[in-house]
N, C-alpha and C positions, 0 to 999 in steps of 0.2 A: 503493500499499500504506499507508495512513492509518491510523495507530491512536493512542490518546488518549496522551497525554505521562505515562511513570511519574515520581512524584515523588522516585523514588531509584536513577534511573538515566536514561540517553537513548533516547528514543523509538525506535520502529523508522525504518527508511527511508521517506519521503513520497515523493508525486510531484513535488515541488518540493524541492529541497536546503533544510534546514531553518535557519534563522537561527540563527548560533553562538553565541547569546547563551541558546537553547534548553535548553543541557546542557553540563555540566562535567566535570572531573575527571580523571583519569588510570588507562590500561587497559593492560594488557599484552596484546598477541597473539603465541604461540607460532606458527611456521609463516604468520608475517604478510606475506612474500612470496612466497607461495604463490597459487592461483586463488582459493578461499575466504577465506583470510586476507588476501589483497589487496583485495577489495571488503570486507569486515567494517572493514579499516583506515580506508579512503577515506571511509566511513560514519560513523564516529567521529569524524575529523576532519571533516568536513562538519559535522557537528552541536556543533561546539567544542571537543570534548574533547582532551587531551594522549595521545597514543599510543606506546608503547613497542614495537619488533616485534623479537622475537626470532627468526633463524632461521639455518641451517646452510650456507645458499646465498646467500652475501650477495656479490654481483657490482653492477659498477658499472651493467650494464646492466639488472638486475633494481630495484636500486635507484633508478636515473634513471626508471624506466618507471614506478612507483608514485608517486615525486613528481612527475612530469608529469600525472597523474591527478588531483591535486587543485589545488584553489585557492594560488596563490605564498604569499599571506598565513597559509596551512594549514602551512608547511612548516617553520617553527620549534615546530611542536608536535607534530613525528615525530620521532623517535629509531630508529634501527636499529642493532640489537646485534650482531655475528657470534657464533655458539655452538654447540654440539650439545646437545640435550635429554637425552642419555648420559653429560653429563658434568656434576655438581654444580657444580663450579664454574665453569663456564660459565653456571648458571642463575644464581649469584649475583648475575654481573657485569647480568645484565638487572634484576634484584630493587633493586639499588642505587636505583633511579626508585623505589620504592615509598615510600608506600604508595599502594596501585591499589583503583579503586574496585571494578573487577572483573577478572579474568583470564580468557581465552580461550583454552585448549589445542588446538590445531589441529594443532600438529604431530605429524607422522606419517611413518611407511615406507609409502607409498598405493597403490604398484603391486604387486598382486596375484603378476606374473609375478616381478618380482624379490624379493619377500617369499618365493618358494618357491626360489629360487636362495640366498637368501640368510637363511636361518631364525633365524641368531643376530643379524643385523643386525635384523631386524622385529622380535623379542621384546626387544631391548633398546631401540630406539626406542619402539615403540606400548606396552610393557607397564611396562619398568623407567624407561623416561623419563617417563611419567605418574606413576609412584611418585618419581622424583627431585623433579621441579617440586613435587608436593604434600608429599613431606616437606620442601622446600627454605620452603615458605610455613608448614607448621605449626610448623616451630620457629622462627618468627618471630612470635607469638601479636599483638604491638601495632602492626603492620602486615598483621594479615590483612584481606584483600578482602571486601566485603560478598559475592561471590559468584567460584565458580570454574566455570566453565564445558567441559564437555569434549565433544568433536566424538566421539562413535562411531559406530557403523553398523549396518544391517539385518541385515549379514553374521553378525554374532554370533548371530542364531537358527539358522543353519543351513537345510537343507530344510525348506520350509513344508508345515504339517500344516493342514487347516482352510482357512476362507477369506481369513486375513489374522491378522500376528503383532499381539498384544498385549503390553504391558508383562509378561503372567505368563506368555507364550509359552516355553517352555523353550528354553536358550540352548545349541544343538547344532552352532555354529561350529567347523567342524573343521579347516579349510584352514590353514596359517600365517599367512595375514594373518588370518583369520577370528579364529583362536585367540589371536593377539597383541593386535589389539582388544579382544578380549572380558576379556582380562585385564587391560588399562588399564581398562576400562568397569569391572570388578567391584572394583578398586582403588581407583578414584575413590568408589565408593557405599563401600568400607571406610573412606579416611579420613574420609569424614561420622559415620559410626559410632561409630569409636574415637578419633578427634582433634578432631571438631567441625569440621573443615575446611570449608567452606559448599559443596561442590560439587552440579553438577547435569549429568545425564549427558543427552547428547540423541543418539540412534540415529536417523542419517540416512538418505536412500533415494539415490539418483543425482542428485548436484547437476548441473546444466548452465548455460550461460549464457555472456557476450562473455569472452574473455582467458584462455580455460581451455586452458596449454601443453600438457596430456598429449595429444598427438597422434599419440602410437603408441600407446597403449593404449586409450585413452576411448571409445566408439562414436561420441559427436557432433562433438567437435574433430578425429578420427582422419578422419571420412567428410570433414568441410568441407574438409579439407588437401586431398582427394581432387579434391572438385569444384572447387575454386578453386586448383587447381594451375596455376601461371603458365605450364607449358609448353601448358596447354589442358586442359578438365576431364577426370574421370577417374573411370570408376564407382566409387563407394566399395564397398567388400568387406563381405560378410555372410559371418562365418564358418558353415560346415555346421552345426556342433555348437552352435549359438546362436540356431536357428530357431525352436525352442521354448521358448527364454528370455521370460520376463515380468519387467519391473521397474517400481518407480514410479519419478517423473521429477519433480524440483522445480526452480523458477529459483532462481539464485544469491542474488538479492535477496530471496525470502521465506524463504531460509534465514539472511542478516542479521538479517530480521527477528525468527526466532525465536530467535535467540542474543541478540538485546537483550532480548528478553521474559524469556527463561529467567534473565539477568543480572540485569533490574530488580526481578521479582516474588519478596518473600520466600517463597511459599508455593511456590514452586520449588524452595528449596533442599532438599538431601538426596536429591531426587525423582529418577528415570529416565522418561524420556519419550521417545516414539517423534514423529519429526515426519512425518507423511503426507507424499506427492506429492500434485502437483495432477492426477496422471493415472499409469494402469499399463497397459502396453504391452507388446507382443512385439515383440520387434529389428526384423523384417522391417517391421513398421507405422512404426516410428520410423526407418527409412532412408526409406522411402517418403516420408512427411513431410519430412525434409531434403531431398531432392533436387526435391518440389514447390516447397518454399518457398524455396531457393536459386534454383531457375528461375525463380521469380515475382520476386525481388529480382533477377534477373541482367537480367531485360528492361528495366529501367530505364537499364542501362548497357553492355550488348552483346547485342543479340536473338539473334544467329547463338550465342553461347555458351551461352544460356537454352536455345535448342532442341537443342545437343548435350547437356545436363546431363540433361532429360529424356528425351531419344533414349538415352543412357546406363542409365539406371535406376540398379540396382546390382546388382552380381553376387556369386552364391555362388561361396564358395571351402575347399575342404579343407584344412586344417593339422594338421602333425602335434602333438599331444597334448604341451603344456608339461609336462617332469617335474616333479612334485608340484603342482600348480594342480587344487584338485576346484572346480568348476561347483555352482552352485545353480539349478535350473530356475526355479522361482516362486518371487517375494517379494512383499510386499505388506502395506503398515504402515497398523495403526490407532491413527490420530493424535486417538483421541476426548478422552483423558487430561488432554494439553496443550492442547486447546480449551478444555477445560470450565474450567479453571484459569486462562487468557491469552485467551480468545478468538480464539486465532489459528486461522486458514484460509489456504491459499497463495492470494493474489491474482492472481497471474500466470498464465493457464492456456499449456498447452504449444504453441500455435501463436504467441500473441502472444510467449512466451521464445525461440520460436524463430527468429521475424524477428527479434528483436533480437541474438539469438547469428549468424545467416546476417550482416548486415551489421556487425557486428564482424569475423566470419572475413576475408568478404571484402577490408575494408579490410588488413586484417593481412598475405593472402597476396599481393592484388593491387594494394596501395597502400603506398608502405614508408613516406611520409611521414605518414600516417593516425597521429593522436592516441588513446591510450587512450580506452575509453569512461569517461564520468564518471560516477560510481556517481548514483544515484538522478534523474537528467536525463532520462530518455529510459523513457515507458511506452506 
């Protein structure tokens, strides 16, 4: 995923790690110990940046895993701050490292089912948390970053009308998670219009890749936790109500590239962009490909297990509807606007990304001594 270097920000991740001299500067990543945040932090460090991570779930294990995935020499350029985005005083601790070249706001209450069970917590994090961060930044104009990139979601659009969502599509996200993210999304735009905070809002689709810990709720890591169950392969579950769902998917390194481009390009500031996926698939097809790729990878390790993975396939199960959870049948983003400004397009196709994801998942579940996948080192 090689892009030309921007003069006012780090270039996106390349096939090989970029020399540390190609980028410098200080960056803040909220939610930096999460799935997407961890990948972004690793890339920024590999590019020579100094990174402050702000996260509410700072444990020794999570911090150690992040540090293990970057070269030892980069460790002194990483600072981890424990704090809650809902608490302005905690945000001030993270901002003590300012001025930042860019701020990447990824912290979120990101599980739809949990959001439905705790609407107040979801709104406080996804909406008011975004306001807390932006308000803290605008109150210190001398240290205002060049850009504040806010990770939003395609779910702000709600049920799709027509062939694709464009940035002009109506915002119909009515689920608790969807509405809370929509509020943060809109407030990001408001702070640019009202206070000249240089925000960029990216509406992301379903992100997948190595080291995604959400094995309880997210489709691909959940499926791989069944396939690579240490007790023997188990058929992944397809929820009956999801059979007709269509979703965009994008590999995590491509999302990192989009985040860096959005931060670096002045033309992006004050704008909202859809980040289109590499593919639009229905849920049964996703699980079919997961099973096939996992079985193919397992052939080189345990042919009998590989055979069992294919034999199991996946199974359809009926589950009770989770109270308060709304579902969207079809989602598909039009990424033309972002592509025209930045020349961005996803570089990793779904099957290539799935191979890398499967490799990392097998190591995680079946090889406890495995090291985390290093950012930008495998294609």
